[in-house]
C-alpha positions in Angstrom: -56.5 -10.2 73.6 -57.9 -13.5 74.7 -55.7 -16.5 75.0 -55.8 -19.3 72.4 -56.0 -22.0 75.1 -57.3 -22.2 78.6 -57.0 -24.6 81.5 -58.9 -27.9 81.1 -61.0 -27.3 84.2 -62.0 -23.8 83.0 -63.1 -25.1 79.6 -65.1 -27.9 81.2 -66.9 -25.4 83.5 -67.7 -23.3 80.4 -69.2 -26.4 78.7 -71.4 -27.0 81.7 -72.9 -23.5 81.3 -73.3 -23.9 77.5 -75.1 -27.2 77.9 -77.3 -25.8 80.6 -78.3 -22.8 78.4 -79.4 -25.4 75.8 -81.8 -27.0 78.4 -79.7 -30.1 79.1 -80.5 -31.7 82.4 -77.9 -31.7 85.1 -77.7 -35.5 85.3 -77.0 -35.8 81.6 -74.4 -33.0 81.7 -72.6 -34.8 84.5 -72.5 -38.1 82.5 -71.3 -36.3 79.3 -68.5 -34.4 81.0 -67.5 -37.1 83.6 -68.6 -34.9 86.5 -70.8 -35.6 89.5 -74.2 -34.0 89.8 -73.1 -31.9 92.9 -70.2 -30.6 90.8 -72.5 -29.5 88.0 -74.7 -27.7 90.6 -71.7 -25.9 92.1 -70.6 -24.7 88.7 -74.1 -23.4 87.9 -74.2 -21.6 91.2 -70.8 -19.9 90.7 -72.0 -18.7 87.3 -75.3 -17.4 88.7 -73.5 -15.6 91.5 -70.4 -14.2 89.7 -71.0 -14.6 86.0 -68.1 -15.6 83.7 -65.5 -14.6 86.3 -67.0 -17.3 88.6 -65.8 -20.0 86.2 -62.1 -19.2 86.7 -59.9 -21.5 88.7 -60.1 -20.9 92.4 -57.2 -21.0 94.9 -56.8 -24.5 96.3 -56.5 -24.8 100.1 -53.3 -26.1 101.6 -51.0 -24.9 98.7 -49.8 -21.6 100.1 -52.7 -19.5 98.8 -54.3 -19.1 102.2 -51.2 -17.5 103.8 -52.0 -14.1 105.4 -50.7 -11.1 103.5 -48.7 -10.0 106.6 -46.9 -13.4 106.6 -46.1 -13.1 102.9 -44.7 -9.6 103.5 -42.6 -11.1 106.3 -41.2 -13.8 104.0 -40.3 -11.2 101.3 -38.7 -8.8 103.8 -36.7 -11.6 105.4 -35.3 -13.1 102.2 -34.2 -9.7 101.0 -32.3 -9.1 104.3 -29.0 -10.7 105.5 -29.0 -14.5 106.0 -28.2 -16.2 109.3 -24.6 -16.0 110.5 -22.4 -18.4 108.6 -24.7 -18.6 105.6 -24.0 -16.9 102.2 -27.7 -16.8 101.2 -31.1 -17.9 102.3 -32.2 -21.4 101.4 -35.9 -22.4 101.3 -35.7 -24.6 104.3 -33.7 -22.1 106.4 -36.1 -19.4 105.5 -39.1 -21.6 106.3 -37.8 -22.3 109.8 -37.2 -18.6 110.4 -40.7 -17.5 109.4 -42.5 -20.6 110.7 -44.0 -21.9 107.5 -43.5 -25.1 105.4 -40.8 -25.2 102.8 -43.3 -25.8 100.0 -45.3 -22.7 101.0 -42.2 -20.6 101.2 -41.1 -21.8 97.8 -44.4 -20.8 96.3 -44.2 -17.4 97.9 -40.7 -16.8 96.5 -41.8 -17.9 93.0 -44.9 -15.6 93.1 -42.7 -12.6 94.0 -39.9 -13.5 91.5 -37.3 -13.9 94.3 -34.4 -16.3 93.6 -32.0 -16.3 96.6 -30.2 -19.4 95.2 -28.9 -17.5 92.2 -26.2 -14.9 91.9 -24.5 -12.9 89.2 -21.4 -10.8 89.0 -21.2 -7.1 88.0 -18.7 -4.4 87.7 -19.7 -0.7 87.6 -17.2 1.5 85.8 -15.7 4.4 87.8 -14.2 6.0 84.8 -14.5 9.8 85.2 -14.9 10.1 81.4 -17.5 7.3 81.2 -20.2 9.5 79.6 -18.0 11.0 77.0 -16.5 7.6 76.0 -19.9 6.0 75.8 -21.3 8.7 73.6 -18.3 8.5 71.3 -18.5 4.7 70.9 -22.2 4.4 70.6 -22.1 7.2 68.0 -19.8 5.0 65.9 -22.1 2.0 66.2 -25.3 3.8 65.4 -24.1 6.6 63.1 -20.7 5.7 61.6 -18.9 8.5 59.8 -19.1 8.5 56.0 -16.1 7.2 54.0 -14.7 5.5 57.1 -14.3 2.0 58.4 -15.3 1.2 62.0 -13.8 -1.9 63.6 -14.1 -3.3 67.1 -10.9 -5.1 68.2 -9.5 -6.9 71.2 -7.3 -9.8 72.3 -8.4 -13.1 73.6 -5.4 -14.0 75.7 -4.2 -17.3 77.0 -6.3 -19.5 74.8 -5.3 -23.0 76.0 -4.6 -26.0 73.9 -6.3 -28.5 76.2 -6.1 -32.2 75.3 -8.4 -34.7 76.9 -6.6 -37.6 78.5 -8.8 -40.2 76.7 -10.6 -40.1 73.4 -14.0 -38.5 73.4 -17.1 -40.7 72.9 -19.3 -39.2 70.1 -22.9 -38.4 70.1 -25.3 -41.4 69.6 -29.1 -41.9 69.8 -30.0 -41.7 73.5 -26.4 -40.7 74.5 -24.9 -37.3 74.6 -21.2 -36.7 73.7 -18.9 -37.6 76.5 -15.4 -36.5 77.4 -13.0 -36.9 80.3 -13.0 -34.3 83.0 -9.2 -34.2 83.1 -6.8 -32.9 80.4 -3.2 -32.1 79.5 -2.1 -28.5 78.8 -0.2 -28.2 75.5 0.5 -24.5 75.5 -1.4 -21.3 74.9 -2.1 -18.8 72.1 -3.2 -15.2 72.0 -5.9 -14.4 69.4 -6.1 -10.8 68.1 -9.4 -10.2 66.3 -11.2 -7.2 64.8 -14.8 -7.0 63.8 -15.8 -4.7 61.0 -19.0 -3.2 62.1 -20.5 -2.7 58.7 -20.1 -6.2 57.4 -19.5 -8.2 60.6 -16.4 -9.7 59.0 -13.6 -10.7 61.4 -9.9 -10.3 60.8 -7.9 -12.4 63.1 -4.3 -13.4 63.9 -2.9 -16.0 66.4 0.3 -15.0 68.2 2.4 -16.9 70.7 2.8 -13.9 73.0 0.8 -10.8 74.0 3.1 -7.8 73.9 3.1 -4.3 72.5 5.1 -5.6 69.5 2.4 -8.2 68.8 -0.3 -5.6 69.0 1.5 -3.3 66.7 2.0 -6.2 64.1 -1.8 -6.8 64.2 -2.5 -3.1 63.9 -0.3 -3.0 60.7 -2.2 -5.9 59.4 -5.5 -4.0 59.9 -4.0 -1.0 58.2 -3.2 -3.1 55.1 -6.6 -4.8 55.2 -8.5 -1.5 55.1 -6.1 0.7 53.0 -8.3 3.5 51.7 -10.6 5.2 54.2 -10.3 6.5 57.7 -10.0 3.6 60.2 -11.8 4.0 63.5 -10.6 1.4 66.0 -12.6 0.6 69.2 -10.5 -1.0 71.8 -9.9 -1.3 75.5 -7.4 0.2 78.0 -4.7 -2.5 77.8 -1.2 -1.3 78.4 0.0 -2.9 75.2 -2.1 -0.3 73.3 -0.1 2.6 74.7 3.6 1.7 74.2 5.9 4.3 72.7 6.1 2.2 69.5 2.4 2.2 69.1 2.1 5.9 69.8 4.8 6.6 67.3 3.1 4.5 64.6 -0.2 6.3 65.2 1.4 9.6 64.8 2.8 8.5 61.4 -0.6 7.1 60.4 -3.2 9.8 61.3 -6.0 8.0 59.4 -6.0 5.4 62.1 -8.0 6.7 65.1 -8.4 5.0 68.5 -11.6 5.1 70.5 -11.0 3.7 74.0 -13.9 2.0 75.9 -14.5 3.2 79.5 -12.5 1.3 82.2 -14.4 -1.8 83.4 -16.8 -1.6 80.5 -15.4 -4.2 78.0 -19.1 -5.1 77.2 -19.1 -2.0 75.0 -16.7 -3.7 72.6 -18.7 -5.7 70.2 -15.9 -8.1 69.4 -16.5 -9.5 72.9 -19.7 -11.0 71.5 -17.7 -12.8 68.8 -15.3 -14.1 71.4 -18.2 -15.6 73.4 -19.5 -17.3 70.3 -16.0 -18.6 69.5 -15.7 -20.1 73.0 -19.1 -21.8 73.0 -19.2 -23.1 69.4 -15.5 -23.9 68.8 -13.1 -24.1 71.7 -14.9 -25.4 74.8 -15.6 -28.9 73.6 -12.6 -29.6 71.4 -9.4 -31.4 72.3 -6.1 -30.0 71.0 -2.9 -32.0 70.9 -0.8 -28.9 70.2 -0.9 -25.2 69.7 -0.6 -25.8 65.9 -3.8 -27.7 66.0 -5.4 -25.0 68.1 -4.3 -22.3 65.6 -5.7 -24.3 62.6 -8.9 -24.8 64.4 -9.4 -21.1 65.1 -8.4 -20.1 61.6 -11.0 -22.6 60.2 -13.7 -21.1 62.4 -12.8 -17.6 61.2 -13.0 -18.7 57.6 -16.4 -20.3 58.1 -17.6 -17.2 60.1 -16.6 -14.8 57.3 -18.5 -16.9 54.7 -21.8 -16.1 56.6 -21.2 -13.7 59.5 -23.7 -13.3 62.3 -24.8 -9.7 62.4 -24.3 -7.7 65.6 -26.8 -4.9 66.0 -26.3 -2.2 68.7 -29.6 -1.1 70.0 -29.1 0.8 73.3 -28.7 4.5 73.1 -25.9 6.4 74.8 -28.5 8.3 76.9 -30.0 5.1 78.3 -26.5 3.7 79.1 -25.4 6.8 80.9 -28.7 7.1 82.8 -28.6 3.4 83.9 -24.9 3.8 84.9 -25.7 6.8 87.1 -28.5 4.8 88.8 -26.1 1.9 89.5 -23.4 4.2 90.9 -25.9 5.8 93.2 -27.2 2.4 94.3 -23.9 0.8 95.2 -22.9 4.0 97.0 -25.8 3.6 99.4 -26.1 -0.2 99.6 -25.1 -1.6 102.9 -22.7 -4.6 103.0 -22.6 -7.3 105.6 
């Protein structure tokens, strides 16, 4: 499919050919398109020799386009190898000195090959021996929930800090972003227990001063009262507070509540984590709290507003793809050399 727009130079060269096909003289074309007569002649010659393809933009000398292919391969191979001693990663200038090119040329080569040595991300590959079975169980609940059952994703957001800025924040104004001091006072912490109902995206939450097995059991009882009729499937992580004798005894007495545990080091499978991310970015990060009571009220207000118009979370990746990609990552880190 053709693009709706093209580079200005490309369009102008096309107009030269169109005007020439109408019999317009080269001098007049140059005047109408603000070109020189030699430029018009070159455009005509490129079209005569190469057709429409000859009107495309040509590589400009001196901008990294005339680097030999072998040199480009050297740059790519070098940047994907270990950096010099004492460096954590390659910089453009250090790399340029190593390969004997200018920093601008090296930068263009890196961009052309989608290499970004200045960026880094963290990862954690689950080593859970039951990874495949747990993934298939949880993804099955997301994509094909059982009939006459409620599926919820729950977790704890621990140590939510009531941070108070040391000076009043300056509000947003035309031409001026909101400003706040970089320092703050710590006014205590809360632990937020939250459960996302998969079918409706409604969130049930409770703020607690501590994070113990007793707190977890109290929230579990709240969920049992909130969804009293059907089977209750609870997706949660491997926290030790989920396995206390009191919790196990309560589960034995309430068989309609069924736990589904995510694989170790795979909290991303728990959809409530997406809600926690939204809560942090939209509600907590930029607010000043003089007390834990103010923090609690703020979180409860956010939960109330969320449940009036919840944002849907839609799981799209199949269990087969997750297991396949996980096996590839395990194999890759098993053979990757470290320096």
